[in-house]
C-alpha positions as CSV (number, residue, x, y, z in Angstrom):
1,M,67.6,41.3,64.6
2,N,68.8,44.9,65.2
3,I,71.6,45.0,67.9
4,R,72.4,48.7,67.5
5,G,71.1,51.1,70.2
6,R,68.6,53.8,69.4
7,N,70.6,56.6,71.2
8,K,73.1,58.4,69.1
9,V,75.9,60.5,70.6
10,T,76.3,63.9,69.0
11,P,79.8,65.2,68.6
12,E,78.7,68.8,69.5
13,F,79.9,70.5,72.7
14,N,77.4,72.3,74.9
15,M,78.8,75.7,76.1
16,S,76.0,76.5,78.5
17,S,77.6,74.9,81.5
18,M,81.0,76.5,80.9
19,T,79.2,79.9,80.5
20,D,77.6,79.4,83.9
21,I,80.9,78.7,85.6
22,V,82.6,81.7,84.0
23,F,79.6,83.9,85.1
24,L,79.8,82.6,88.7
25,L,83.6,83.2,88.8
26,L,83.0,86.8,87.5
27,I,80.5,87.5,90.2
28,F,82.8,86.0,92.9
29,F,85.8,88.2,91.9
30,M,83.6,91.3,91.6
31,I,82.4,90.8,95.2
32,A,85.8,89.9,96.5
33,S,87.5,92.9,95.0
34,T,85.1,95.3,96.8
35,L,86.2,93.7,100.2
36,V,89.8,94.7,99.7
37,S,90.9,97.2,102.3
38,A,91.6,100.8,101.4
39,E,94.4,101.0,104.0
40,A,97.1,99.1,102.2
41,I,100.1,100.1,104.4
42,D,101.1,97.2,106.6
43,L,101.3,98.4,110.2
44,L,101.1,96.6,113.5
45,L,99.0,99.0,115.6
46,P,99.4,99.2,119.4
47,K,96.6,97.6,121.4
48,S,94.1,99.5,123.5
49,S,90.7,98.8,125.1
50,S,89.2,102.1,124.0
51,K,87.6,102.5,120.5
52,T,88.3,105.0,117.8
53,T,85.6,106.8,115.9
54,Q,85.1,106.6,112.2
55,T,85.0,110.4,111.6
56,K,88.3,111.0,109.9
57,N,89.3,113.3,107.2
58,V,93.0,112.5,106.7
59,S,95.0,109.5,107.7
60,V,98.7,110.0,108.5
61,S,100.7,106.8,108.9
62,V,104.3,106.0,110.0
63,D,105.6,102.6,109.2
64,K,108.5,100.7,111.0
65,D,111.0,102.2,108.6
66,V,109.9,105.7,109.5
67,N,108.3,106.4,106.2
68,Y,105.4,108.9,106.4
69,Y,102.2,108.5,104.4
70,V,99.2,110.9,104.0
71,D,96.3,108.6,103.2
72,L,98.2,106.2,100.9
73,K,100.7,108.6,99.4
74,K,104.3,108.5,100.6
75,V,105.5,111.9,101.7
76,S,108.8,113.1,103.0
77,K,109.1,114.5,106.5
78,D,109.7,118.0,105.2
79,N,106.5,118.1,103.0
80,L,104.3,116.4,105.6
81,E,102.7,119.5,107.0
82,T,101.9,121.1,103.6
83,E,100.5,117.8,102.4
84,V,98.3,117.4,105.5
85,L,97.0,121.0,105.2
86,E,96.3,120.4,101.5
87,K,94.3,117.2,102.3
88,V,92.4,118.8,105.1
89,G,91.4,121.8,103.0
90,N,88.6,124.0,104.3
91,S,87.0,121.4,106.5
92,D,84.8,122.7,109.4
93,T,86.3,120.3,111.9
94,P,89.6,119.1,110.5
95,T,90.6,115.7,111.9
96,I,93.6,113.5,111.2
97,T,94.0,109.9,112.3
98,I,97.5,109.0,113.3
99,R,98.4,105.4,112.5
100,S,101.8,104.3,113.6
101,D,103.6,100.9,113.8
102,Q,104.0,99.8,117.4
103,D,107.8,99.7,117.0
104,V,108.1,103.3,115.8
105,E,109.7,105.7,118.3
106,M,107.3,108.1,120.0
107,K,109.1,111.2,118.7
108,H,107.8,110.5,115.2
109,V,104.2,110.4,116.5
110,V,104.7,113.5,118.6
111,Y,106.0,115.3,115.4
112,I,102.7,114.6,113.7
113,M,100.7,115.6,116.8
114,D,102.7,118.9,116.9
115,I,101.8,119.6,113.3
116,A,98.1,119.0,114.1
117,N,98.4,121.2,117.3
118,R,100.0,124.1,115.4
119,N,97.3,124.1,112.8
120,K,94.4,123.6,115.2
121,I,93.6,120.1,113.7
122,K,92.0,117.5,116.0
123,S,94.2,114.4,116.0
124,T,93.2,110.8,116.9
125,L,95.6,108.0,117.5
126,A,94.5,104.7,115.8
127,V,95.0,101.6,117.9
128,K,94.1,97.9,117.5
129,S,91.2,96.8,119.9
130,Q,91.9,94.0,122.3
């Protein structure tokens, strides 16, 4: 009488399931990396019930340590005006969006608005909606 079973176990490892998992992880990280925000400066914006428009050319930010940023580039206060003018370039309707931490003194925001006013650049203050 034959007691041995007919099914034999093969010692080979099938890589297809591992390849599927790696492929799914690759797709997940590719999608997740596109959702990362371009605005990487950590600011707590003041709140308002009005909404801002999305027509911006240049973003000027001031963080709570009074560091100035044009888009994401850190700029000194002395070079702020030249950097803004360089970024705006020859735009038909130059616009800057002023982003400031809620704890920053108003004189720093007014300084940016003064630069915009002197150079006939439309300025918009970014706020967090309620």
